[in-house]
Structure formats: structure tokens, C-alpha cells
C-alpha positions in Angstrom: 79.0 81.4 105.3 76.4 82.5 107.9 77.0 86.1 109.0 78.1 86.5 112.6 75.7 89.4 112.9 72.8 90.3 110.7 70.5 93.2 111.6 67.6 94.7 109.6 65.6 97.7 110.6 66.6 97.7 114.2 64.8 100.4 116.2 64.8 100.9 120.0 63.1 103.7 121.8 63.0 104.9 125.4 59.7 106.7 125.7 60.1 109.6 123.2 63.8 109.1 122.9 65.1 107.1 119.9 68.3 105.1 120.8 68.5 103.1 117.5 66.8 104.4 114.4 66.4 101.7 111.7 69.9 100.1 111.9 70.9 97.7 109.1 74.1 95.9 109.5 75.8 92.7 108.4 79.2 91.5 109.8 81.1 88.5 108.7 83.0 86.2 111.1 86.8 86.3 111.4 87.2 90.1 111.9 87.8 92.7 114.5 85.3 95.5 114.0 85.3 98.8 115.7 81.9 100.2 116.7 82.7 103.9 116.8 80.7 106.8 118.0 80.2 109.5 120.6 78.8 108.7 124.0 75.0 108.4 123.7 74.9 107.5 120.0 73.4 104.0 120.6 76.5 101.8 120.8 75.7 100.3 124.2 72.1 99.8 123.4 73.1 97.9 120.2 75.5 95.7 122.1 73.0 94.9 124.8 70.4 93.8 122.2 73.0 91.6 120.4 74.0 90.1 123.8 70.4 89.2 124.5 70.1 91.3 127.7 67.8 93.9 126.3 64.5 93.2 124.6 61.5 95.2 123.5 62.8 96.4 120.1 61.6 96.5 116.5 63.4 94.9 113.6 65.2 91.6 113.0 68.4 90.6 114.8 70.4 87.4 114.1 73.6 86.2 115.8 75.1 83.3 113.9 71.7 82.7 112.4 69.8 82.8 115.8 67.5 85.4 117.2 68.7 86.8 120.6 67.9 84.1 123.2 69.5 81.0 124.8 71.0 79.7 121.6 72.6 83.0 120.7 73.8 83.7 124.2 75.7 80.4 124.2 77.7 81.7 121.3 78.3 85.3 122.5 80.8 86.6 125.1 79.6 90.0 126.3 81.8 92.5 128.2 79.6 95.3 129.5 80.8 98.9 130.0 80.4 98.7 133.8 82.2 96.6 136.4 80.3 93.5 137.2 82.6 91.4 139.4 81.6 91.6 143.2 84.1 93.5 145.4 84.3 90.5 147.8 85.3 88.1 145.0 88.8 86.8 144.5 90.1 86.3 141.0 90.0 82.6 141.7 86.3 82.9 142.5 85.6 84.7 139.2 87.5 82.1 137.2 85.5 79.3 138.9 82.2 81.0 138.3 83.0 81.4 134.6 84.1 77.7 134.4 80.8 76.6 136.0 78.6 78.9 134.0 80.0 78.8 130.5 80.6 75.4 128.7 83.1 77.0 126.3 85.2 78.7 129.0 88.9 77.8 128.8 90.2 77.8 132.4 93.8 77.2 131.4 93.7 80.2 129.0 92.3 82.4 131.7 95.0 81.2 134.1 97.7 82.1 131.5 96.2 85.6 131.2 96.0 86.1 134.9 99.6 84.8 135.5 100.8 87.4 132.9 99.4 90.2 135.0 101.8 89.5 137.8 99.2 89.5 140.6 97.9 86.4 142.5 94.5 84.8 142.0 93.8 85.5 145.7 93.5 89.2 144.9 90.0 90.5 145.8 88.3 92.9 143.5 87.9 95.5 146.2 91.7 95.7 146.4 92.2 95.9 142.6 92.8 99.1 140.8 90.5 100.0 137.9 93.2 98.8 135.5 93.6 95.5 137.3 89.8 95.0 137.3 89.6 95.7 133.6 92.4 93.2 132.9 90.5 90.5 134.9 87.2 91.2 133.2 88.7 91.2 129.7 90.7 88.0 130.5 87.5 86.2 131.5 85.5 87.4 128.5 88.2 86.5 126.0 88.8 83.0 127.5 85.6 81.7 126.0 85.5 79.8 122.7 82.7 82.1 121.5 81.6 82.9 118.0 81.0 86.6 118.8 82.7 88.8 121.3 80.9 92.0 122.2 83.2 94.4 124.1 81.7 97.7 125.3 84.3 100.4 125.9 86.9 98.0 127.3 89.8 100.5 127.5 88.0 103.7 128.6 88.9 105.0 132.0 92.3 103.3 132.2 95.7 105.0 131.7 97.4 104.8 128.3 100.1 102.4 129.6 97.4 99.9 130.6 95.5 100.2 127.3 98.2 98.4 125.3 98.1 95.5 127.7 94.3 95.3 127.5 94.3 95.6 123.7 96.8 92.7 123.5 94.5 90.6 125.6 91.7 91.2 123.1 93.6 89.8 120.1 95.6 87.1 121.8 94.7 83.5 120.8 91.3 84.5 119.3 89.2 81.7 117.9 89.9 81.6 114.1 86.3 82.4 113.0 85.3 84.7 115.8 83.9 88.2 115.3 85.0 90.8 117.8 82.8 93.9 117.9 84.4 96.4 120.2 82.8 99.8 120.9 84.9 102.9 121.7 85.2 106.6 121.3 89.0 106.3 121.7 89.5 105.8 118.0 93.2 106.4 117.9 94.1 103.8 120.5 92.0 101.1 118.8 92.8 101.8 115.2 95.8 99.4 114.9 93.7 96.4 115.9 90.8 96.9 113.5 90.0 95.2 110.3 86.8 97.2 109.7 84.6 99.8 111.4 81.0 100.7 111.9 80.5 104.4 112.7 77.3 105.5 114.5 75.7 108.9 115.1 72.4 109.6 116.8 71.2 106.0 116.6 72.1 105.4 113.0 74.9 103.8 111.2 76.6 106.5 109.1 79.6 104.7 107.7 80.9 101.2 107.4 83.9 99.7 105.6 87.3 98.0 105.6 89.9 100.1 107.5 92.4 100.1 104.6 89.7 101.0 102.1 88.4 103.9 104.2 91.9 105.3 104.7 92.6 105.1 100.9 89.2 106.7 100.1 89.4 109.5 102.6 93.2 110.0 102.5 93.3 110.1 106.3 93.3 107.8 109.4 90.3 106.6 111.2 90.6 109.3 113.9 90.5 112.1 111.3 87.6 110.4 109.5 85.7 110.0 112.7 86.2 113.7 113.7 85.1 114.8 110.2 81.9 112.7 110.5 81.1 114.3 113.8 81.6 117.9 113.0 
């Protein structure tokens, strides 16, 4: 089976600053993988390269067998770490834009998600709270029939009560063979969802593995392992 993501020797610099330092990583389809690390460790840079929105790097990157470009972008659903929906837009506008732009967008699935929120599709983004906006953005991203979902800090900045709702959206009705790569520094909140993890520090991958195997090996949960790795 073709790996969902295959990376060899990935290096990205900004001037004299090294964001990614020789990253090697292979991830199989059909898993939810946590990309864990402190802010500034290279998580966002890695996701942007995989999403095809950042170029000028060294190394080899493949997404479902394709180098970053039009063919890979058609198979990747990317949720960036910043709000990207215009304040003037209504939810109905956002759904229509996704329908028109992405051939694999499931409008009925998005409608079910939005209906479960309890607020109408005429709600404008400028009138939505941060939690509401996050729900809409995740609903749109997860309503595609993508091979790879890249989610950058999807639950940061929202209150703990909203996090459970957002995490449920991520796992609900996932395509069977999809890979979900979700970055976070909120390890405790994400741990129940994860099949495996990739831990990063200072632009390098320092630990990978199946969640159950890592717990057994270290005799601790992911949060404790993460804290130990970053001492």
C-alpha cells in the first residue's frame, strides 16, 4: 500500500534559522496521528509543505505517491492554524465556496455538521465566537473525501467544553483509508483520539510510534512522555 505521507531528508531554512532539520517520516493511511511539539518546533512548517502551500525546501516529499503540487492538493484537506474565512461571509457562503472549489466536498455532510451546532447558516463570521468559527472551519475541512487531512492546532484557543465537540467532528464519518495528521501542544486533550504520534523538537523528529506501544514502553501516558522529552 502506498504510504499516505513519505518524507526523506526534509530541510527548510529561513535565512540562518533552521525550521526543519533532515526530517524522515513515513505514515500509513487509515490512522489518526498526533504531530506533537512545542510552539516553534517546525510543526506548522511541515504541514504547510505537505499541503503544498510552501516551497523552497530540500529533500523529498510524497503525498499518496505525489510530490506537492496540483495532484497532491486534490487529495489533501488542509486546516491552517489561523482563521481564513472572511468576516463578511455567511456560513452558507463558505459551504458554497467549498462545494465549487473542491470536487470531493460533501455538501450534505457539511450541512449535517452545521445543523448539529445549533446555529443557522445565515450566521456571519464576524458575529461568530472563536469556538463557533473553529467549528465551521473544521466542519468544512472534514467534509471532503480526502486521502490526507492536515489539521494545524485545531483546538487551541477554544475553551475545554468546545474542544470535545471539535474533536468529535474530526473523527466523525472519516473516509476509511484517510490519514489524519493533527498538530497540537495540548497533548492531554488529543490523546484519546490518536492511533500513533510523531514528536518533534527543534525541527527534528525525536520520537514516533503507536500510542499503545509507547505507553507500554514508557509506563506512562503521552502527556508524561511528551513532558519528559521536552525537559
